[in-house]
C-alpha positions as a Markdown table, in Angstrom:
| # | Residue | x | y | z |
|---|---|---|---|---|
| 1 | Unk | -26.8 | -3.5 | 32.8 |
| 2 | Unk | -27.2 | -1.0 | 30.2 |
| 3 | Unk | -30.7 | 0.9 | 29.6 |
| 4 | Unk | -31.8 | -1.5 | 27.1 |
| 5 | Unk | -31.5 | -4.8 | 29.6 |
| 6 | Unk | -33.8 | -2.9 | 31.9 |
| 7 | Unk | -37.5 | -4.1 | 31.6 |
| 8 | Unk | -38.2 | -2.0 | 34.9 |
| 9 | Unk | -37.6 | 1.4 | 32.7 |
| 10 | Unk | -38.9 | 0.2 | 29.7 |
| 11 | Unk | -42.0 | 2.6 | 30.6 |
| 12 | Unk | -40.0 | 6.0 | 30.2 |
| 13 | Unk | -39.4 | 7.2 | 26.6 |
| 14 | Unk | -36.3 | 8.8 | 27.3 |
| 15 | Unk | -34.8 | 5.2 | 28.3 |
| 16 | Unk | -35.3 | 3.9 | 24.7 |
| 17 | Unk | -32.3 | 5.9 | 23.6 |
| 18 | Unk | -29.2 | 4.2 | 23.4 |
| 19 | Unk | -26.4 | 4.4 | 25.7 |
| 20 | Unk | -23.3 | 6.0 | 24.8 |
| 21 | Unk | -20.5 | 3.6 | 25.2 |
| 22 | Unk | -17.2 | 5.3 | 26.7 |
| 23 | Unk | -15.0 | 5.8 | 23.4 |
| 24 | Unk | -11.6 | 6.3 | 23.5 |
| 25 | Unk | -11.4 | 9.7 | 24.6 |
| 26 | Unk | -11.7 | 8.1 | 28.1 |
| 27 | Unk | -7.5 | 7.7 | 27.7 |
| 28 | Unk | -7.0 | 11.5 | 27.3 |
| 29 | Unk | -7.4 | 12.0 | 31.1 |
| 30 | Unk | -7.2 | 10.5 | 34.0 |
| 31 | Unk | -7.3 | 11.9 | 37.9 |
| 32 | Unk | -4.3 | 13.2 | 39.4 |
| 33 | Unk | -5.2 | 14.0 | 42.5 |
| 34 | Unk | -7.5 | 12.8 | 45.5 |
| 35 | Unk | -10.9 | 11.9 | 44.3 |
| 36 | Unk | -13.7 | 13.4 | 46.8 |
| 37 | Unk | -17.1 | 11.6 | 46.6 |
| 38 | Unk | -19.7 | 13.6 | 48.1 |
| 39 | Unk | -22.8 | 12.5 | 50.0 |
| 40 | Unk | -25.9 | 14.6 | 50.8 |
| 41 | Unk | -26.4 | 12.9 | 54.1 |
| 42 | Unk | -24.2 | 11.6 | 57.1 |
| 43 | Unk | -22.6 | 8.6 | 57.2 |
| 44 | Unk | -25.1 | 6.6 | 58.3 |
| 45 | Unk | -27.6 | 8.3 | 55.7 |
| 46 | Unk | -28.8 | 6.3 | 52.3 |
| 47 | Unk | -26.7 | 8.8 | 50.2 |
| 48 | Unk | -23.9 | 8.2 | 52.7 |
| 49 | Unk | -23.9 | 4.3 | 52.0 |
| 50 | Unk | -23.9 | 4.7 | 48.2 |
| 51 | Unk | -21.0 | 7.0 | 48.3 |
| 52 | Unk | -19.1 | 4.9 | 50.7 |
| 53 | Unk | -19.9 | 2.1 | 48.5 |
| 54 | Unk | -18.5 | 3.8 | 45.5 |
| 55 | Unk | -15.5 | 4.9 | 47.1 |
| 56 | Unk | -14.4 | 1.7 | 48.3 |
| 57 | Unk | -15.1 | 0.0 | 45.0 |
| 58 | Unk | -12.9 | 2.4 | 43.2 |
| 59 | Unk | -10.2 | 1.8 | 45.7 |
| 60 | Unk | -10.4 | -1.7 | 46.1 |
| 61 | Unk | -11.4 | -2.4 | 42.4 |
| 62 | Unk | -8.6 | -0.3 | 41.2 |
| 63 | Unk | -10.6 | 1.3 | 39.5 |
| 64 | Unk | -8.8 | 4.7 | 39.8 |
| 65 | Unk | -4.9 | 5.5 | 40.2 |
| 66 | Unk | -5.4 | 7.6 | 43.2 |
| 67 | Unk | -6.7 | 8.3 | 46.4 |
| 68 | Unk | -10.3 | 9.0 | 47.1 |
| 69 | Unk | -12.4 | 9.9 | 50.0 |
| 70 | Unk | -15.8 | 10.2 | 51.2 |
| 71 | Unk | -17.2 | 13.9 | 52.2 |
| 72 | Unk | -20.0 | 14.3 | 53.9 |
| 73 | Unk | -22.2 | 17.5 | 53.6 |
| 74 | Unk | -25.7 | 16.6 | 55.0 |
| 75 | Unk | -28.8 | 19.6 | 55.0 |
| 76 | Unk | -31.2 | 21.0 | 52.8 |
| 77 | Unk | -32.6 | 17.8 | 51.1 |
| 78 | Unk | -29.2 | 17.7 | 49.4 |
| 79 | Unk | -28.8 | 21.4 | 48.7 |
| 80 | Unk | -25.5 | 21.8 | 51.1 |
| 81 | Unk | -24.3 | 19.0 | 49.2 |
| 82 | Unk | -24.6 | 20.4 | 45.5 |
| 83 | Unk | -23.3 | 24.0 | 46.8 |
| 84 | Unk | -20.4 | 22.2 | 48.0 |
| 85 | Unk | -19.8 | 20.5 | 44.1 |
| 86 | Unk | -20.6 | 23.6 | 42.8 |
| 87 | Unk | -18.1 | 25.7 | 44.6 |
| 88 | Unk | -15.3 | 23.3 | 42.7 |
| 89 | Unk | -16.6 | 24.5 | 39.3 |
| 90 | Unk | -16.0 | 21.5 | 36.7 |
| 91 | Unk | -13.0 | 20.0 | 38.4 |
| 92 | Unk | -13.6 | 16.3 | 37.7 |
| 93 | Unk | -11.9 | 15.5 | 40.9 |
| 94 | Unk | -14.9 | 16.0 | 42.7 |
| 95 | Unk | -18.2 | 14.0 | 42.2 |
| 96 | Unk | -21.4 | 13.6 | 43.9 |
| 97 | Unk | -24.2 | 11.0 | 44.7 |
| 98 | Unk | -27.3 | 12.9 | 43.6 |
| 99 | Unk | -31.0 | 11.5 | 43.6 |
| 100 | Unk | -34.5 | 12.9 | 42.9 |
| 101 | Unk | -34.1 | 16.1 | 45.0 |
| 102 | Unk | -31.9 | 17.2 | 42.5 |
| 103 | Unk | -35.2 | 17.9 | 40.2 |
| 104 | Unk | -38.0 | 18.6 | 43.5 |
| 105 | Unk | -35.6 | 21.0 | 45.2 |
| 106 | Unk | -35.8 | 23.5 | 42.2 |
| 107 | Unk | -39.2 | 23.0 | 41.6 |
| 108 | Unk | -40.2 | 23.9 | 45.0 |
| 109 | Unk | -38.0 | 26.8 | 45.2 |
| 110 | Unk | -35.7 | 25.1 | 47.6 |
| 111 | Unk | -32.9 | 25.4 | 45.6 |
| 112 | Unk | -31.9 | 27.7 | 42.8 |
| 113 | Unk | -29.7 | 25.3 | 41.3 |
| 114 | Unk | -31.4 | 23.5 | 38.1 |
| 115 | Unk | -29.8 | 20.2 | 37.0 |
| 116 | Unk | -28.4 | 21.8 | 33.9 |
| 117 | Unk | -25.9 | 23.7 | 36.5 |
| 118 | Unk | -24.1 | 20.0 | 37.0 |
| 119 | Unk | -22.5 | 17.3 | 34.6 |
| 120 | Unk | -24.7 | 13.8 | 34.5 |
| 121 | Unk | -22.0 | 11.0 | 35.0 |
| 122 | Unk | -24.0 | 8.0 | 35.3 |
| 123 | Unk | -27.2 | 6.5 | 36.6 |
| 124 | Unk | -26.5 | 3.7 | 38.7 |
| 125 | Unk | -29.1 | 2.2 | 40.1 |
| 126 | Unk | -33.3 | 3.0 | 41.0 |
| 127 | Unk | -35.4 | 1.9 | 43.9 |
| 128 | Unk | -39.4 | 2.3 | 44.2 |
| 129 | Unk | -41.8 | 3.6 | 46.8 |
| 130 | Unk | -43.9 | 1.2 | 48.8 |
| 131 | Unk | -47.5 | 2.4 | 50.3 |
| 132 | Unk | -48.5 | -0.1 | 53.7 |
| 133 | Unk | -50.4 | 0.1 | 56.5 |
| 134 | Unk | -50.2 | -1.8 | 60.1 |
| 135 | Unk | -51.7 | -5.5 | 59.5 |
| 136 | Unk | -55.1 | -4.6 | 61.3 |
| 137 | Unk | -55.7 | -1.5 | 59.1 |
| 138 | Unk | -59.5 | -1.6 | 58.2 |
| 139 | Unk | -58.0 | -0.9 | 54.7 |
| 140 | Unk | -58.2 | -4.0 | 53.3 |
| 141 | Unk | -55.7 | -3.1 | 49.9 |
| 142 | Unk | -54.7 | -0.8 | 47.2 |
| 143 | Unk | -58.3 | -0.5 | 45.5 |
| 144 | Unk | -59.7 | 0.2 | 48.9 |
| 145 | Unk | -57.3 | 3.1 | 49.6 |
| 146 | Unk | -58.3 | 4.6 | 46.3 |
| 147 | Unk | -61.9 | 4.3 | 47.1 |
| 148 | Unk | -61.5 | 6.1 | 50.4 |
| 149 | Unk | -58.8 | 8.8 | 49.2 |
| 150 | Unk | -61.8 | 9.5 | 45.9 |
| 151 | Unk | -64.3 | 9.7 | 48.2 |
| 152 | Unk | -62.5 | 12.1 | 51.0 |
| 153 | Unk | -59.0 | 12.8 | 50.3 |
| 154 | Unk | -58.6 | 14.5 | 53.7 |
| 155 | Unk | -59.8 | 11.1 | 55.7 |
| 156 | Unk | -56.3 | 9.5 | 56.0 |
| 157 | Unk | -52.9 | 10.5 | 57.2 |
| 158 | Unk | -49.7 | 9.6 | 55.1 |
| 159 | Unk | -46.4 | 9.4 | 56.8 |
| 160 | Unk | -44.0 | 10.7 | 53.9 |
| 161 | Unk | -40.6 | 9.9 | 55.2 |
| 162 | Unk | -38.2 | 12.8 | 55.2 |
| 163 | Unk | -39.8 | 15.5 | 53.5 |
| 164 | Unk | -43.0 | 17.4 | 51.9 |
| 165 | Unk | -42.5 | 17.3 | 48.1 |
| 166 | Unk | -39.9 | 14.7 | 48.2 |
| 167 | Unk | -40.1 | 11.6 | 45.9 |
| 168 | Unk | -41.9 | 9.5 | 48.9 |
| 169 | Unk | -44.9 | 12.0 | 48.8 |
| 170 | Unk | -44.5 | 12.3 | 45.0 |
| 171 | Unk | -44.8 | 8.7 | 44.2 |
| 172 | Unk | -47.6 | 8.3 | 46.8 |
| 173 | Unk | -49.6 | 11.3 | 45.6 |
| 174 | Unk | -49.0 | 10.3 | 41.8 |
| 175 | Unk | -50.8 | 7.4 | 42.1 |
| 176 | Unk | -53.6 | 8.8 | 44.3 |
| 177 | Unk | -53.9 | 11.6 | 41.3 |
| 178 | Unk | -54.2 | 9.1 | 38.6 |
| 179 | Unk | -56.9 | 7.7 | 40.9 |
| 180 | Unk | -59.4 | 10.7 | 40.6 |
| 181 | Unk | -58.6 | 11.8 | 44.3 |
| 182 | Unk | -57.7 | 15.6 | 45.0 |
| 183 | Unk | -54.0 | 15.3 | 46.5 |
| 184 | Unk | -54.1 | 18.8 | 47.4 |
| 185 | Unk | -56.2 | 18.0 | 50.4 |
| 186 | Unk | -53.5 | 15.0 | 51.4 |
| 187 | Unk | -52.4 | 14.9 | 55.1 |
| 188 | Unk | -48.9 | 14.2 | 54.8 |
| 189 | Unk | -46.8 | 14.2 | 57.7 |
| 190 | Unk | -42.9 | 14.5 | 57.8 |
| 191 | Unk | -40.8 | 12.3 | 60.2 |
| 192 | Unk | -36.7 | 12.4 | 60.4 |
| 193 | Unk | -36.7 | 8.7 | 59.3 |
| 194 | Unk | -38.4 | 5.9 | 57.7 |
| 195 | Unk | -38.1 | 4.4 | 61.3 |
| 196 | Unk | -39.9 | 7.0 | 62.8 |
| 197 | Unk | -42.7 | 6.9 | 60.5 |
| 198 | Unk | -43.1 | 3.4 | 60.6 |
| 199 | Unk | -43.5 | 3.5 | 64.1 |
| 200 | Unk | -46.2 | 6.1 | 63.9 |
| 201 | Unk | -48.2 | 4.1 | 61.5 |
| 202 | Unk | -47.7 | 0.9 | 63.9 |
| 203 | Unk | -48.6 | 2.7 | 67.1 |
| 204 | Unk | -52.0 | 4.1 | 65.6 |
| 205 | Unk | -51.0 | 7.7 | 65.2 |
| 206 | Unk | -51.4 | 7.9 | 61.3 |
| 207 | Unk | -53.5 | 5.9 | 58.7 |
| 208 | Unk | -50.7 | 5.0 | 55.7 |
| 209 | Unk | -46.6 | 4.7 | 55.9 |
| 210 | Unk | -45.2 | 5.5 | 52.5 |
| 211 | Unk | -41.6 | 4.8 | 52.6 |
| 212 | Unk | -38.8 | 3.1 | 49.7 |
| 213 | Unk | -39.6 | -0.5 | 49.2 |
| 214 | Unk | -36.5 | -1.3 | 51.4 |
| 215 | Unk | -37.6 | 0.6 | 54.3 |
| 216 | Unk | -41.2 | -1.6 | 54.5 |
| 217 | Unk | -39.6 | -4.9 | 53.9 |
| 218 | Unk | -38.3 | -5.8 | 57.4 |
| 219 | Unk | -41.8 | -5.0 | 58.9 |
| 220 | Unk | -43.3 | -7.3 | 56.3 |
| 221 | Unk | -41.3 | -9.9 | 57.2 |
| 222 | Unk | -42.0 | -9.4 | 61.0 |
| 223 | Unk | -45.6 | -9.6 | 60.4 |
| 224 | Unk | -46.6 | -6.2 | 61.7 |
| 225 | Unk | -47.1 | -4.2 | 58.3 |
| 226 | Unk | -48.8 | -4.9 | 55.1 |
| 227 | Unk | -47.7 | -3.1 | 51.5 |
| 228 | Unk | -50.7 | -1.8 | 49.7 |
| 229 | Unk | -49.2 | -1.1 | 46.3 |
| 230 | Unk | -45.4 | -0.3 | 45.2 |
| 231 | Unk | -44.9 | 2.4 | 42.6 |
| 232 | Unk | -42.6 | 0.3 | 40.5 |
| 233 | Unk | -43.4 | -0.9 | 36.3 |
| 234 | Unk | -43.8 | -4.3 | 37.7 |
| 235 | Unk | -44.1 | -6.1 | 41.1 |
| 236 | Unk | -40.8 | -6.5 | 42.8 |
| 237 | Unk | -39.2 | -10.0 | 43.6 |
| 238 | Unk | -39.0 | -9.5 | 47.4 |
| 239 | Unk | -42.6 | -8.3 | 47.6 |
| 240 | Unk | -44.4 | -10.6 | 44.7 |
| 241 | Unk | -48.1 | -10.4 | 46.5 |
| 242 | Unk | -47.6 | -6.8 | 46.4 |
| 243 | Unk | -49.5 | -5.0 | 43.2 |
| 244 | Unk | -47.9 | -2.0 | 41.4 |
| 245 | Unk | -50.3 | 1.1 | 40.7 |
| 246 | Unk | -49.9 | 0.0 | 37.0 |
| 247 | Unk | -51.6 | -3.2 | 37.7 |
| 248 | Unk | -54.7 | -1.0 | 38.9 |
| 249 | Unk | -55.2 | 0.5 | 35.6 |
| 250 | Unk | -53.0 | 3.9 | 37.1 |
| 251 | Unk | -50.2 | 5.7 | 35.1 |
| 252 | Unk | -48.2 | 6.3 | 37.9 |
| 253 | Unk | -44.2 | 4.7 | 37.8 |
| 254 | Unk | -42.1 | 6.6 | 40.2 |
| 255 | Unk | -38.7 | 5.6 | 40.7 |
| 256 | Unk | -35.8 | 6.8 | 43.2 |
| 257 | Unk | -32.9 | 6.9 | 41.3 |
| 258 | Unk | -29.3 | 7.3 | 42.2 |
| 259 | Unk | -26.7 | 8.8 | 40.2 |
| 260 | Unk | -23.1 | 10.6 | 40.1 |
| 261 | Unk | -22.8 | 14.1 | 39.1 |
| 262 | Unk | -19.8 | 16.6 | 38.5 |
| 263 | Unk | -19.7 | 20.2 | 38.5 |
| 264 | Unk | -20.8 | 22.4 | 35.3 |
| 265 | Unk | -18.3 | 22.3 | 32.7 |
| 266 | Unk | -16.6 | 19.1 | 32.5 |
| 267 | Unk | -14.8 | 18.4 | 29.3 |
| 268 | Unk | -15.5 | 15.0 | 27.4 |
| 269 | Unk | -12.6 | 13.6 | 28.0 |
| 270 | Unk | -13.1 | 13.8 | 31.7 |
| 271 | Unk | -16.9 | 12.8 | 31.2 |
| 272 | Unk | -15.8 | 9.7 | 29.0 |
| 273 | Unk | -13.0 | 8.6 | 32.0 |
| 274 | Unk | -16.1 | 8.7 | 34.5 |
| 275 | Unk | -18.6 | 7.0 | 32.2 |
| 276 | Unk | -15.8 | 4.3 | 31.9 |
| 277 | Unk | -14.9 | 3.5 | 35.4 |
| 278 | Unk | -18.6 | 4.2 | 36.6 |
| 279 | Unk | -19.3 | 1.3 | 34.1 |
| 280 | Unk | -16.6 | -0.8 | 35.2 |
| 281 | Unk | -17.7 | -0.1 | 38.9 |
| 282 | Unk | -21.7 | -0.7 | 38.4 |
| 283 | Unk | -20.3 | -4.3 | 36.8 |
| 284 | Unk | -18.5 | -5.3 | 39.8 |
| 285 | Unk | -20.3 | -8.5 | 42.0 |
| 286 | Unk | -20.2 | -6.2 | 45.1 |
| 287 | Unk | -22.2 | -3.5 | 43.5 |
| 288 | Unk | -24.8 | -5.9 | 42.2 |
| 289 | Unk | -25.0 | -8.0 | 45.4 |
| 290 | Unk | -25.4 | -4.8 | 47.5 |
| 291 | Unk | -27.9 | -3.7 | 45.3 |
| 292 | Unk | -30.1 | -6.6 | 45.4 |
| 293 | Unk | -29.8 | -6.7 | 49.3 |
| 294 | Unk | -31.5 | -3.4 | 49.3 |
| 295 | Unk | -34.4 | -3.9 | 47.1 |
| 296 | Unk | -32.6 | -1.7 | 44.2 |
| 297 | Unk | -32.2 | -2.4 | 41.0 |
| 298 | Unk | -28.9 | -2.4 | 39.2 |
| 299 | Unk | -29.6 | 0.0 | 36.3 |
| 300 | Unk | -26.6 | 2.0 | 34.3 |
| 301 | Unk | -27.5 | 4.6 | 31.9 |
| 302 | Unk | -24.5 | 6.5 | 30.8 |
| 303 | Unk | -24.3 | 10.1 | 30.5 |
| 304 | Unk | -25.1 | 11.2 | 26.9 |
| 305 | Unk | -28.6 | 9.7 | 27.5 |
| 306 | Unk | -29.1 | 11.5 | 30.9 |
| 307 | Unk | -30.2 | 14.9 | 29.9 |
| 308 | Unk | -33.5 | 14.0 | 28.1 |
| 309 | Unk | -34.0 | 11.4 | 30.9 |
| 310 | Unk | -33.6 | 14.1 | 33.8 |
| 311 | Unk | -36.2 | 16.4 | 31.6 |
| 312 | Unk | -38.5 | 13.8 | 31.6 |
| 313 | Unk | -38.5 | 13.0 | 35.4 |
| 314 | Unk | -38.3 | 17.2 | 35.9 |
| 315 | Unk | -42.1 | 17.3 | 34.3 |
| 316 | Unk | -43.7 | 14.5 | 35.9 |
| 317 | Unk | -42.2 | 16.0 | 39.0 |
| 318 | Unk | -43.2 | 19.3 | 38.4 |
| 319 | Unk | -46.9 | 18.5 | 37.1 |
| 320 | Unk | -47.3 | 16.5 | 40.4 |
| 321 | Unk | -45.8 | 19.4 | 42.6 |
| 322 | Unk | -48.0 | 21.9 | 40.9 |
| 323 | Unk | -51.1 | 19.5 | 41.8 |
| 324 | Unk | -49.8 | 19.5 | 45.5 |
| 325 | Unk | -49.4 | 23.2 | 45.4 |
| 326 | Unk | -45.9 | 22.7 | 46.0 |
| 327 | Unk | -44.4 | 24.3 | 43.1 |
| 328 | Unk | -42.9 | 27.7 | 43.0 |
């Protein structure tokens, strides 16, 4: 899918740009040694799963003429993986799975690395945040949540996944900010995993749980959680009964995108090679089927369109992280 085909990304002016189609320059370079696909999480993490699938399809579909391996560099909300990639310079045999901490870490001061210190190669998919409560919660729906937070923004506690200032925190706060709540008074609580956050909410220790939508879905299916709202631009197929912030009249679309990046200074032919190869990967039925299973939208945005997209995302994150008191 190219960026014109994605209704879910139509809200972003950056994604009205024309996708750059890989050209003949792709034939001017090809890998000559082992490819490392760098993951910012351990093998069981979400970034690790994406890296493993990318590496598997590169090999199984014969998309590259050399061997490949996944290298896990977990820690620091992606900073260790980015440091590892940066130390390899512009060597196009090293690519990494990157997500929103590429931007938020710089804004909060957790990392000195700006997104321009790397070469964006392709955006592969997006996913969205879901705000949920236990089925017995007195919070009836998203409008009720908004009303309570407007009246007393410190009255509810929120489980926000694995980091303060991460995309789950941002996605939740952006909607509440648009509704007029003082998000600096929010009470976010961090857990090491979505499972722990959900367990805390289900146990009555916290009022609200925010997670990626695929983390909430199993609890919806087993009847223990209700999703109040999602941060998508339109309702998600697996959560058709759940409204979006936009439906409530709030300009608060937030996505957790996943992209492939390389080191700074990659050449035009190297970028074109990876653009063409990753587009082939994204078009495989195996790739698309895996994304559908995980409530992830298969979207392909090529390297040439990425700088403007990343700058718009950076500015959106900077505004909300500043309002949260987290920007440095």
